[in-house]
C-alpha positions, 0 to 999 in steps of 0.5 A: 500447470506453472501458468495456472498457479501463477494466476492463482497467485496473482488473484491472491494478491488482488484479494489480499490487497482488497481485504487490507483496503476495502473499509477505508472508503466506508469510514464515514459510514462506520463513523456514523453507524458506530457512533465513533470519532474520525480517529476511531474510524480511521484506525481501521487502516492503521491496524492493517498498515502498522504490522507491515512496517516491521514485517520485513525485519521479523518475517525471515525468522518467523517463516524460515521453518514453514513451507510457503504453501502451508503459509499461504493456506492458513493465511486465506483460511484465516482471512476467510473466517476474519472477513466472514466474522466482520461482516456480522459484527456489530461491535467496534472494539470487535472490528477493529480487533479483527483488522489488528489480526488481519494486520499481522497476517497481511504480511505473511501473505504478501511475503509468502505470494512474493517469494512463491513467484520468485521462486518459481519463475524462470530467470528470464521471466523473473522481471515481468513475473514481479512486475505483474505481482506489483501491477496486482497488488496496485489493481487490488487496492483500487478493487477493493476501495471501489467495490466496498463503496459501490456494493455498500450502496447497493446492498449495505456494507456487510455484503462485499465483506462477506463475499471476500471471506467466501472467496478467501475460503475458496482461495485457501482450499485451491492453494492447498490442492494445486501448489506444490510444497517450496521452502524459502530462505528470507532474509534475517537482518542483523543489526550490523547490517542495518547500520551498514545500510543506513550509514550510506547517505543515499539509502537514508535519502531515499527512505526519508523521501519516502517515508514522506511519500507514504504518509501523505499518500495514506493521509489523504486516502484515510481523509478524502471520504471524510471530506467527500461526505461533507461536500456531498452532505451525505455518504455515497459509497460509489461516489466516493469509491469512484474517487480511487479511479485514478489508482489504476495509473500505477499499474501503467507506471509499474510496467514503464519504470525503465521508460520513464527514468530514461525519458527524465534522464535518470532515475533521480529526476524521475523521483524529483518530478514524481514528487513536483507532480505530487506537490501540484496535485496537493495544491489543486485538492485545495478546490473544493469541487467533486470534479476537480478533486476527482481530476486532481486525484489522478495527477495525485496517483500519478505523481506518488506512483511515479516516485514510489515506483523508480525509487524502488527500482533505483534501490534496488540497482544501487545496493551491490550488497544485502539487497534483501535487506535494503529492500526491506528497510525501504518497505518498513520506512515506507509502511511506517509513513502510511501507518502514521499517515492513516491517523495523525494528520486526521487530528489537524483536519478535525481541527482546522479543516480540509485547507489546513490538512493539505497545507500541512501535508504540502510541508511533508512533500517538500521535505521529501523533495529536499531529500531528493535533492540531497540524493541528486547532489550526492550521486552527482558528487559520487559519479566526478 
């Protein structure tokens, strides 16, 4: 029965990520049919990412008194209702309000699923259970983006959101029926603990580098559909959705973090190599060809997931005290970068085009590489 519960929780992780990212490839379509600006269309992604930047700091207080089962049942019921409302809404203001509401419950869903898995898994199976969860979130990010584009071409944009709503209602009912009640003790950070963690140079270097990585990641994924629409001459949901195919290399990387770090002769080297691959991908993306962009995006995903996965593991390994708060700050820097990246660079794309946009992102990646170089020097000094 426990294995079945885990399967349902993994499906919940996939579904939550589908709900998060399904509108992203459709943003040029929303721009056209709702007669809104690129900036307004981009806010569909920003609205869901921004709360995640603060969730790790506040959710320890919010969820302390509530059983995680009730949280998940309630969250997926709200997901169901909001997705079906999204599928039938015609007003930009209503659509964006729905996304803002979802943005505030996504952290509860992801925190709840991961916490439930970590509380329920045996000690010897915990690492593989969390690894599978990470793999499912990556797979969900691809599935949501790809299927929303694919089904938009077949049945119109509303169909997939309605399906997601029905699935969320079904999951909510299933969780209510099968999950046993457990309580979790989430980390409640204090100012002095946060200051202590931020006073460690290693943490600052990694946090700043990962802020830049997610800034560039979300900037590229948010602007890419608009550039593809320009290249293709019209909106093509299937082709735009297929551009996220390389996302699934993250599943492979998430299960091979230790091997990758060993192959690169250390985690810091692996993070540096990941960022260098990331930088090369941005250079390749300057070639305005659908085929070249598709290949470049596979390189892009590989570099970003390599840097992110190894950095996550490295932060966990080096955190000797307040590991939960350290993880929370890492996540906050990551999603803060993502939230800003989802709309700020779009102004540059609007004003100066794809080439200038990518060149600016190259500068951000170079700044991240500088922080990893500082990290490497710091760790060499510490080891000697």
